[in-house]
N, C-alpha and C positions, 0 to 999 in steps of 0.2 A: 589954344595949346591945352592941353589938360597939366591940371596943376596937380601936386602930391598934397593928400591928406596931412597936412601939417601937423595940427592939433591931434592926430593919432600917434604921430611919431614923437610929439613933445611930451606926451604922458609918459610914452614908453622912457623917452629920455630920462623923464625924473625917477622912474620904478631903475633906471640901469644904475642910475645915483647910488640909488637905494643897496642894489645889488655890490657894488664898489664899496660901500661901505659895509657890506655884511662882510666881505669878504679881508678887510682889515680888521673887523671883528674879531672874525674866528682867526686868522693870526695872532693878533695880540693876547685871545684867550688860549692859543695853545703854547703861546710862548711863555706865558705868564702862569699857565698851569705845569707845563714841564720844569720850565724852567724857578719858579718862585715857591709857589703853594706844594707839590711834591716833595721838593728837599726837604722844605722846612717839616712837612709829614713823616716824611723818613729821619730827619735829624731827631724828631717829639717819639720816632719808636710808633708811630701809629699804622705807617706803611713801611714796609721793607724791598721796592724795587727803587736799585741803583741806577737804573738805566735813566729814570726821566730827565734830573738835570742834562746829560750829554742831550737830549732830546729836544728838550726844549734851547738848546745853545744851539743843535743844527738847526731848527725852525729859524731862529734866528739869523745864523751864518748863511741859510740859502736866499731867504729874504733878500738879504743885503749883497748876496753876489748876482742874483739875480736883476735887483734894482742898478748895480754899476754895470753891467752886462747890456742891458736895456739901454741906459743913458748912452753910453760909449757907440753902441750901434744907431743910437736914433742921431747923435751929434756927427758920425763918421756920414752915414749915409743921406740922412739932410734931406729925404722923400716928404714933398706935400703932400696933405690930408685931400681928400676926394673933394671935401667942400669948400676947397681954396681953389680950385681948379674950375669945379661948378657948383656954385652956390646953390643953384636948385636939388643939389643931389644930397646934400646934409640940411638936416632940421637944427644941428649942433653950432654955435657960434665956433666959429675955429678956433683950434688950439693953438697958443703959441710954440708947444711942442711938435714935434714933426710925428710923420705916420708907422715909419718901419722902425722897428716893429711894435706891435699894438704893447703896450705896457700893463691895460688891465688884464689883457690874453696871457700876458707871461706871468704875471703877479698871480691869478687863477690858476695856470698851471702851475706854476712853483710851489703853491702851499698844497696842490691835489698831489703832485709828486712826493711833495715832502712828507704828507701825512701816509701816504700808501706806503712808503718806504720804512717809518716808522711803525705805522701798525695796518702791516699787510692781509687785513680782513676783507671780504667781498663788499660788507657794510660800511667800509671806508672808502674802497675804491670804487664803488657804483656811485656814490651820490657828488663825491668829489670831481670825477673825471666829468660829470652830466653838468655840474653846475658849472666847472670852467668851460666845457664846450657852450653850456649858453652866453657865458659870459662874453667869450670869443662872438657868438654869432650875433647877440644884441651890439657889437660895437660896428659889425657890418650893416646889419639892421637900419642904424643910425647915420650911417652914411661919415663917419670916422676914420674907419679903416677899409683896405681894400682885403680882400682873401688871401694875398700873399704874406700881409701883415700880421693876420692871424694865424695864418700856417708858422711864420717866422718867430709871432710871439708865444707861441706853443712849444715850438722847439727849443727857444732860447730858456724860457722857464723851466720846461722839464729838463731840459741839461743842466740849468745853474743846480736845481736840485740833485739833481743824479750827483754830478761833480761835488757838491757839499759833502754829501752823503761818503762819497768814496775818499774823499779827502781825510774826514771826520772817522771813517773805518784803519783806516792807514794809521792814523794819530793813535787810536784807542790801541790798537795792536802794536804798537811802538812802545807806547806806556806800558802794556802788559809785560813786552818783552825784558823792557829793561830794570821791570822792578822785582825780575825773576831772581 
């Protein structure tokens, strides 16, 4: 019987963890920059962009909404991971959480969508979605998820970010109309 090359996949699994740490770091830095550092600089008169605080809050809200949606779907659908069904399929130790949707992919796409809605520049959009797509691919490559988990994760993450953006847009419009 032909056995998979586990050492290559194990190294890739370690690299994937660094990708996940990178996602979290970018999110934390984005929230810190837009939510804390830039408002302080604005308050000191060093910069004049009044949108930075709302951008930071939006990034944090979209992340929280995504985590909530993903958690609820995982608990509701309760789908086993590929490695739980066939241990030779995955090099990862089966996680205690369920497979559908992919949490890593939903976080990556939530971050990519959030960033591109806040900063709609090609040099933000292209790397953000490339990074998110690679996170999804790595989750399938490692045997942690089925392709449908990845697709659902991308939709949940992007959807949570978009819904948070629309919610904040309407909230800001109400505040502007009530202050007139």
